[in-house]
N, C-alpha and C positions, 0 to 999 in steps of 0.2 A: 385797273384797266383804263387806258387813255387812248382816245382817237383824236383826229384832227379837231373836231368840233364838240367833243363830249368828254366829260370826266365822270368816272365812276368810283365812288368811295364807299367802303363798307364799315359799319359800326355794329359789331356782333351780327345779328341776323337781319339788319336793315341796310339796304343799298340806296345811296343817294346818287341819282343820275342828273348831272348838270349840263345843260346846253351851254357851251362855252364859245360864244361868238360875239363878244360884247361890242366890238367895233361896228357890227351890223345889227345891234340890239337883239342878238340871238335869233335873227330871222331864219326861217326854215327854207333852205334850198334843197336841191336833190341830194347833195352829199350829206347834209344833216339828216334827212329822212332815212337814207341808207344806213347811216351809223346808228340812228335811233332804233331802227328795226332790229339790226344785228345785236345791239346791246340788250335790248329788252328780251329778245329770244334767249340770249345767254343767261340773263338773270332769272328768267322763268324756269330754266332748266337746272339752275344751281341749287342743290338741296340745302346749302347753307343759308340761302336768302329766303326770308319769309315775308318781307314787305319791301316796297320800293317807294322812294320819294323822288318826284320829278320836279326840277326847278331850273332857274336860269342863272347865269353868271352875272355878277355886278348887281347894282341896285336899280338900274333903269328899266330893265325888261325881263320878264319871264320868257316870252318870245313874241316879238312885234310883227307877227304875220309871216306870210311867204315873202321871199326875196323879190322885190319889185323889178329889179333889173333882169332877173331870170325870167319873170313872168312876161316882160315886154318882148322877149325874144321867141316866145312860144307861138306855134300855129295851132290849128284846131286839134290835130292828132297828138301833138306834143302836150297840149293842155290836158287832153284826156288821160295821157300816160302819167302826167304830173299829179293830177287829181287822184288817179288810181293808186299811186305810190303813197300819197298822204293818207288816203282812206285805209290802205292796208295796215299802216302803222296804228291808226286809231282803232280799227277792228281787232288788231292783235292785243292792244292794251285791254280792251273789253273782254277778250277771251282768256287773258292770262290767269293762271291759277293763283298767282300772288296778287294781293291788293296793291294798287298804285294810288298814291296820294299826291296831288298837285300842290306845290307850295309856290303860289303866284307872288313873286317878289317885286314885280313892277308891271309894266304894260303887258297885257295878254290880249293881243289884237288879232283878228282874222284867224289864220292858222294857229296862232299861239293859244287863243281861247278854245279853238277846236281841239287842240291837244289837251288842254286842261279838262274839257268836257268829257273826253274819252276816259279820264281817270275816274276812280271810284268815288272820290270826293275831293273838295278843293278848300284849302286854307289860303287866305290872301293877306298881304301886308297892307297897312293902312294907306300907303301911297299908290297902291295898285289901281290900274284902270283897265276895264274889261269891255270888249265889244267886238262886233262883227261888222266892220266898216266897208266891206267889199263893194257894196252898191255905190259908194262914193267914188269908186275907181271904175265903175261900169261893169262890175263882175258880181258874182254871188259866192257865198261860202262853198268851197269845193272839197273840204276834208271832213265832211260829215256834220257840219254846223247846222244845216237846215233840219237835220234829223235829231241830233243829240240835244240841241238847245230847247226844242219843243218838248222833248221828253223830260228835260230837267226843270223847266220853269213854266211849261204850258204853252199851247200854240198861240194864244193871244199876245202874251208878253214877248214870245220869241219873234212873232211877226213884227211887233213894234221895233225891237232892236235891229232886226235884219233889214227891214224896209227903210228905216231912218238912218241907219249907220251910226246911231248914237252910242257914245261910250258911257259906261257906268263907273262911278267911284266905287271904292271897296265897300263903303257903307251902303250905297244903293244896291250893290250886288248882294250884300247880305240880306237886305230887306226884300229883294226879289227871290230869295232862296237859290241864287246862283252859286254862292259859296257857303260853306258850313260855318266859318268863323273868320274874324278879322283880328290880326294882332299887330302891335307896333313893329315897324320895319325890322328893327334889330332883334326881335324876339321870334320872328316867323319860323325860322328853321328849327329852333329849339323846341317849339310847340309841335312842329311837324314830326320831329324825331321822337318826341315823347309819345305821340299818338301811334306812330309806326312801330315803336318798340313795344307798346302795349299790345298791338295786333300780333306782332311776332312772337309774343309770349304765349299766345293761345294755341290750341291744336291746329296744326297746319292743314290737315285734311278737312277739319271742320270749317275753317275759314274759306278754303277753296270751294267746298261744297256750298257754303252760304253765298259766296259770290256768284256761283253759277245759278243758284236758285233765284237770286235777285235779278241778275242780268237777263237770263232766259225767260223768266216769268213775266217780264214786262210786256212781251209781245205775244202772250198766250191768253186765251180766255181764262177767267179765274179758276174754274174747275181743273183745267189742264195745268195751271200753275201749282195748284194744290197737289196734283198728282206728281209733278216733278219734285216738289218739296218732300213729299212722302217717300219717294224712292231714294232721294239723296240722304234723308234722315236715316232710313233703314240701312243704307250702304255703310254708314259710319259705324254701325254695330259689328262690322267685320274688321275694324281697326283696333290696334292695341291702345291707341290714345283714348278711345271712349272708356275703356276699362280703367285706365290710369286716371282720367279726369274724375270719374265717379268715385273711385276708391279714395283718391286724394281728398275729395270733399268730405267723405265719411271719416277719414283719418285726421282731418283738420290740418292738412299740410299743403304746400305748393306742389302742383302736379309737374311731372317731368315728361313733357310731350316729346315724342320721337318720330312719329309718322311723317312722311313726306307730304307736302301739299299736292296731292295727286287725286284727280277725279277718277272715281272707279266705275261710273256708269255713263 
């Protein structure tokens, strides 16, 4: 599948979605956001896809924020619509039944970091730079950054990054728990594919239910989160995959999972 600004490639059950606008350092304009939303919805509905990698074309940028020229032309109401379009993409990634891994291959700034933050976890190349520098432009993050960054690294560190506009190196981002791992530039996608392939080999319904428990549980009191986990755990006992997984363990063989990644409650 190919759009004007996106490339989608599949390797068995893993889809790699690449923002392909290198001349603009893969900046996110309205057209890119529309294509991202459509592609992600298609991948989430595709039963052959069990995990998604999101990355940027070239070596300079994952996505270097929103398109500045487009922002300059916005009035108040247009800015509200642009923010809503970006937030819709971020919220959809978080609600997807398929895990989404961000492979940050270069600069992830502003909207680019917000896009990575919406993913389930982040791997970064050694040359990557990450930050939310919107205040240096007289703005604030508008694609969920003020919410997701605090959830990822805590409110104090999020406040420092957002208020100063400071950029982190990949090593600093790892130290701040912003990214899960840092790899040499030329090895990033191979490691991302290895991890995504391992995810895709597990029970699709189990992974989807685990993602929902993790995501939805963050905003609930702990007893309510436990209740959600309990119901999702029980729901998996209505799937064939749970029988296959348990029996394969007893038989000392590799399981053959077939259930679709579909939430049942």
